[in-house]
C-alpha positions in Angstrom: -106.6 55.7 11.3 -106.2 59.2 9.6 -109.9 59.2 8.8 -110.6 58.3 12.4 -108.4 61.1 13.8 -110.0 63.7 11.4 -113.4 62.4 12.4 -112.4 62.8 16.0 -111.4 66.4 15.6 -114.6 67.1 13.7 -116.5 65.5 16.5 -114.9 68.0 18.9 -116.0 70.9 16.8 -119.5 69.5 16.2 -120.1 68.5 19.8 -118.9 71.8 21.3 -120.2 74.3 18.8 -123.3 72.7 17.3 -126.5 74.1 18.8 -128.4 70.9 18.2 -125.7 68.6 19.4 -126.6 65.9 22.0 -124.3 67.5 24.5 -126.3 70.7 24.6 -129.5 68.9 25.4 -128.4 66.9 28.5 -130.8 67.3 31.6 -127.9 68.8 33.6 -128.0 71.9 31.4 -131.6 72.2 30.2 -134.7 72.6 32.3 -136.8 70.2 30.1 -135.7 66.5 30.1 -134.7 65.3 26.7 -135.7 62.0 25.1 -133.9 58.8 25.9 -132.5 58.7 22.4 -130.9 62.1 22.8 -129.5 61.1 26.2 -128.1 57.9 24.8 -126.5 59.8 21.9 -124.9 62.3 24.3 -123.4 59.5 26.5 -122.0 57.9 23.3 -120.6 61.2 22.2 -118.9 61.7 25.5 -117.3 58.3 25.2 -116.3 59.1 21.6 -114.7 62.4 22.7 -112.8 60.5 25.5 -111.6 58.0 22.9 -110.4 61.0 20.7 -108.3 62.2 23.6 -106.7 58.8 23.9 -106.0 58.5 20.2 -105.4 62.0 18.8 -103.0 64.2 20.9 -104.2 67.3 18.9 -107.7 66.9 20.2 -106.5 68.4 23.5 -105.3 71.6 21.8 -108.7 71.8 20.0 -110.4 71.5 23.3 -108.3 74.2 24.9 -109.2 76.6 22.0 -112.9 76.0 22.3 -113.0 75.7 26.1 -113.7 79.4 27.1 -116.7 79.7 24.7 -118.3 76.4 25.5 -118.0 75.9 29.3 -121.3 74.0 29.6 -120.3 71.3 27.2 -116.8 71.2 28.6 -118.1 70.7 32.2 -120.0 67.6 31.0 -116.9 66.2 29.4 -114.8 66.9 32.5 -117.4 65.2 34.7 -117.4 62.2 32.3 -113.6 62.0 32.5 -113.8 62.2 36.3 -116.2 59.3 36.3 -114.3 57.1 33.9 -110.8 58.0 34.9 -109.8 54.5 36.0 -110.6 53.2 32.5 -108.2 55.6 30.8 -104.7 54.2 30.2 -101.9 55.5 32.5 -100.0 57.0 29.6 -103.0 59.0 28.5 -103.6 60.2 32.1 -100.2 61.7 32.2 -100.7 63.5 28.9 -104.0 64.8 30.0 -102.5 66.3 33.2 -101.1 69.3 31.2 -104.4 69.9 29.5 -106.3 69.8 32.9 -103.8 72.2 34.5 -104.2 74.6 31.6 -108.0 74.4 31.9 -107.7 75.1 35.6 -105.7 78.3 35.0 -108.3 79.4 32.5 -111.0 78.8 35.2 -109.1 81.0 37.6 -108.9 83.8 35.1 -112.6 83.5 34.3 -113.5 83.6 38.0 -111.3 86.7 38.5 -112.9 88.5 35.5 -116.4 87.5 36.7 -117.8 86.2 33.5 -121.5 85.5 32.9 -121.1 81.7 33.2 -119.9 81.6 36.8 -121.8 78.4 37.6 -120.3 76.5 34.7 -116.9 77.9 35.6 -117.3 76.6 39.2 -118.4 73.2 37.9 -115.4 73.0 35.6 -113.0 74.1 38.3 -114.3 71.5 40.7 -114.0 68.8 38.1 -110.4 69.9 37.2 -109.4 69.8 40.9 -110.9 66.3 41.2 -109.0 65.1 38.1 -105.7 66.6 39.3 -106.2 64.8 42.6 -106.8 61.6 40.6 -103.6 62.2 38.7 -101.5 62.9 41.7 -102.9 60.0 43.7 -103.6 59.8 47.4 -101.1 61.7 49.6 -100.1 60.6 53.1 -101.0 63.1 55.8 -97.4 63.4 57.2 -98.3 66.1 59.7 -101.0 64.0 61.3 -98.9 60.9 61.3 -96.0 62.7 63.0 -98.4 64.2 65.5 -99.9 60.8 66.2 -96.4 59.3 66.6 -95.4 62.0 69.1 -98.6 61.5 71.1 -98.1 57.7 71.1 -94.4 58.1 72.2 -95.3 60.5 75.1 -98.2 58.2 76.2 -95.9 55.2 76.1 -93.2 56.9 78.2 -95.8 58.0 80.8 -97.3 54.6 81.0 -93.8 53.0 81.3 -92.7 55.3 84.1 -95.9 54.9 85.9 -96.1 51.1 85.7 -92.4 50.7 86.9 -92.4 53.6 89.4 -88.9 54.6 88.4 -86.9 55.4 85.4 -84.2 52.9 86.4 -86.6 50.0 86.3 -88.6 51.1 83.3 -88.4 49.5 79.9 -87.1 52.8 78.5 -84.3 53.0 81.0 -83.2 49.4 80.4 -83.3 50.0 76.6 -81.2 53.2 76.9 -78.7 51.4 79.1 -78.5 48.4 76.8 -78.0 50.6 73.8 -75.3 52.7 75.5 -77.1 56.0 75.1 -77.6 56.6 78.9 -73.9 56.2 79.8 -72.8 58.3 76.8 -75.2 61.1 77.9 -73.9 61.0 81.4 -70.3 61.3 80.2 -71.3 64.1 77.9 -72.9 66.0 80.8 -69.8 65.5 83.0 -67.5 66.7 80.3 -69.7 69.7 79.6 -69.7 70.5 83.4 -65.9 70.3 83.6 -65.5 72.5 80.5 -67.9 75.0 81.9 -65.8 75.3 85.1 -62.6 75.7 83.1 -64.2 78.4 81.0 -65.5 80.2 84.1 -62.0 80.2 85.7 -60.5 81.4 82.4 -62.9 84.3 82.2 -62.4 85.2 85.8 -58.7 85.5 85.2 -58.6 87.2 81.8 -61.6 89.5 81.8 -60.1 92.1 84.3 -56.8 92.0 82.5 -58.5 92.7 79.2 -60.4 95.6 80.7 -57.3 97.2 82.2 -55.3 96.6 79.0 -58.1 98.2 76.9 -58.0 101.3 79.2 -54.2 101.6 78.9 -54.4 101.4 75.1 -57.4 103.8 74.6 -56.5 106.4 77.2 -53.4 107.9 75.5 -55.3 108.1 72.2 -58.1 110.0 73.8 -55.7 112.4 75.6 -53.8 113.0 72.4 -57.1 113.7 70.5 -58.1 116.1 73.3 -54.7 117.9 73.0 -55.1 118.2 69.2 -58.6 119.5 69.6 -57.4 122.1 72.2 -54.6 123.2 69.9 -56.9 123.5 66.9 -59.3 125.6 68.9 -56.4 127.9 70.1 -55.1 128.2 66.6 -58.5 129.2 65.1 -59.1 131.6 67.9 -55.7 133.3 67.4 -55.8 133.6 63.6 -59.5 134.4 63.2 -59.8 137.0 65.9 -60.0 139.9 63.4 -62.8 138.1 61.6 -64.6 137.0 64.7 -64.3 140.1 66.8 -68.1 140.4 67.3 -68.3 137.2 69.2 -64.7 137.0 70.5 -65.7 137.5 74.1 -68.2 134.7 73.9 -65.6 132.4 72.3 -63.0 133.2 75.0 -65.4 132.4 77.8 -66.5 129.2 76.2 -63.0 128.1 75.7 -62.2 128.8 79.3 -65.2 126.8 80.4 -64.1 123.9 78.2 -60.5 124.0 79.5 -61.8 123.9 83.1 -64.6 121.4 82.8 -63.5 119.0 80.1 -60.5 117.5 81.8 -62.6 116.7 84.9 -65.2 115.2 82.6 -62.6 113.1 80.7 -61.1 111.8 84.0 -64.6 110.9 85.2 -65.3 109.2 81.9 -62.0 107.2 82.2 -63.0 106.1 85.7 -66.4 105.0 84.5 -64.9 103.1 81.6 -62.5 101.4 84.0 -65.3 100.3 86.3 -67.6 99.2 83.4 -66.0 95.8 82.7 -66.0 94.9 86.4 -69.6 95.9 86.7 -70.5 93.9 83.6 -68.7 90.9 85.0 -70.2 91.1 88.5 -73.8 92.0 87.5 -74.3 90.2 84.2 -71.7 87.5 83.4 -71.3 86.1 87.0 -75.1 85.6 87.7 -75.5 84.0 84.2 -72.6 81.7 84.9 -74.0 80.6 88.3 -77.3 79.9 86.7 -75.7 77.8 84.0 -73.6 75.9 86.6 -76.7 75.2 88.7 -78.6 73.9 85.7 -75.7 71.6 84.7 -75.4 70.3 88.3 -79.1 69.5 88.4 -78.8 67.7 85.1 -75.8 65.7 86.3 -77.7 64.8 89.5 -80.7 63.7 87.5 -78.4 61.6 85.2 -76.7 60.0 88.3 -80.1 59.2 89.9 -81.3 57.7 86.6 
């Protein structure tokens, strides 16, 4: 067995590096057709290399080392593996998956670098993708299946409603009633409608109170801040008059304007803030609430009709 393994590794080196090896004279890589003996020897050598992969685990590492320099021979071996994949044992298929993934990464690097053997790299990359698909097995097209199921469900519902002329007499309606889903949905809509009415009445009572309470809490703080600001300005103007004599007249006139205009502005701002919650309630919350109630009423009517 040891001699067989050593002979297998030697076969790797001879088949991939030897200039006169049968692999280098296959008609897929040479313009002149070889003799039938050379072709037969090449096929036997490919079978022997495949057997080496199944027997000697180190043959895969030898292949990875020689792969970038011998893409033409490696493409032949990959195509041979792809053609005889079903004959390889399952255990060996799993061990070869890591090697094929490594070769695929090498192909991507060679394609990015743009080496002189682009055709061989493309052939090897296609063979690696085919082998990886064989390893992973067929995958179910879940997206297409879900889309097909959705189309079938919609078509069935349309046909059911059209053939029975009403939802109450349709097979879907009878199935929903027998399963208890339709009465449960009607009860849920009724509860949601009642809770919505309760929430609307609660907002109608509490929102104006909250607005007035907010104004009563914030207004003293703003007035106190204005008083402190006025006192600070007066203090600075009194103690810094000697240093600010060159613009004292301008500061005095500015302070007088502020003392006259700012209280009116603050009172107007308080009035706007007092009216803001009411405007928000009347123009935004109330229309949205009416729209929601109308939608719930229509849904409840539809459920009762059903």
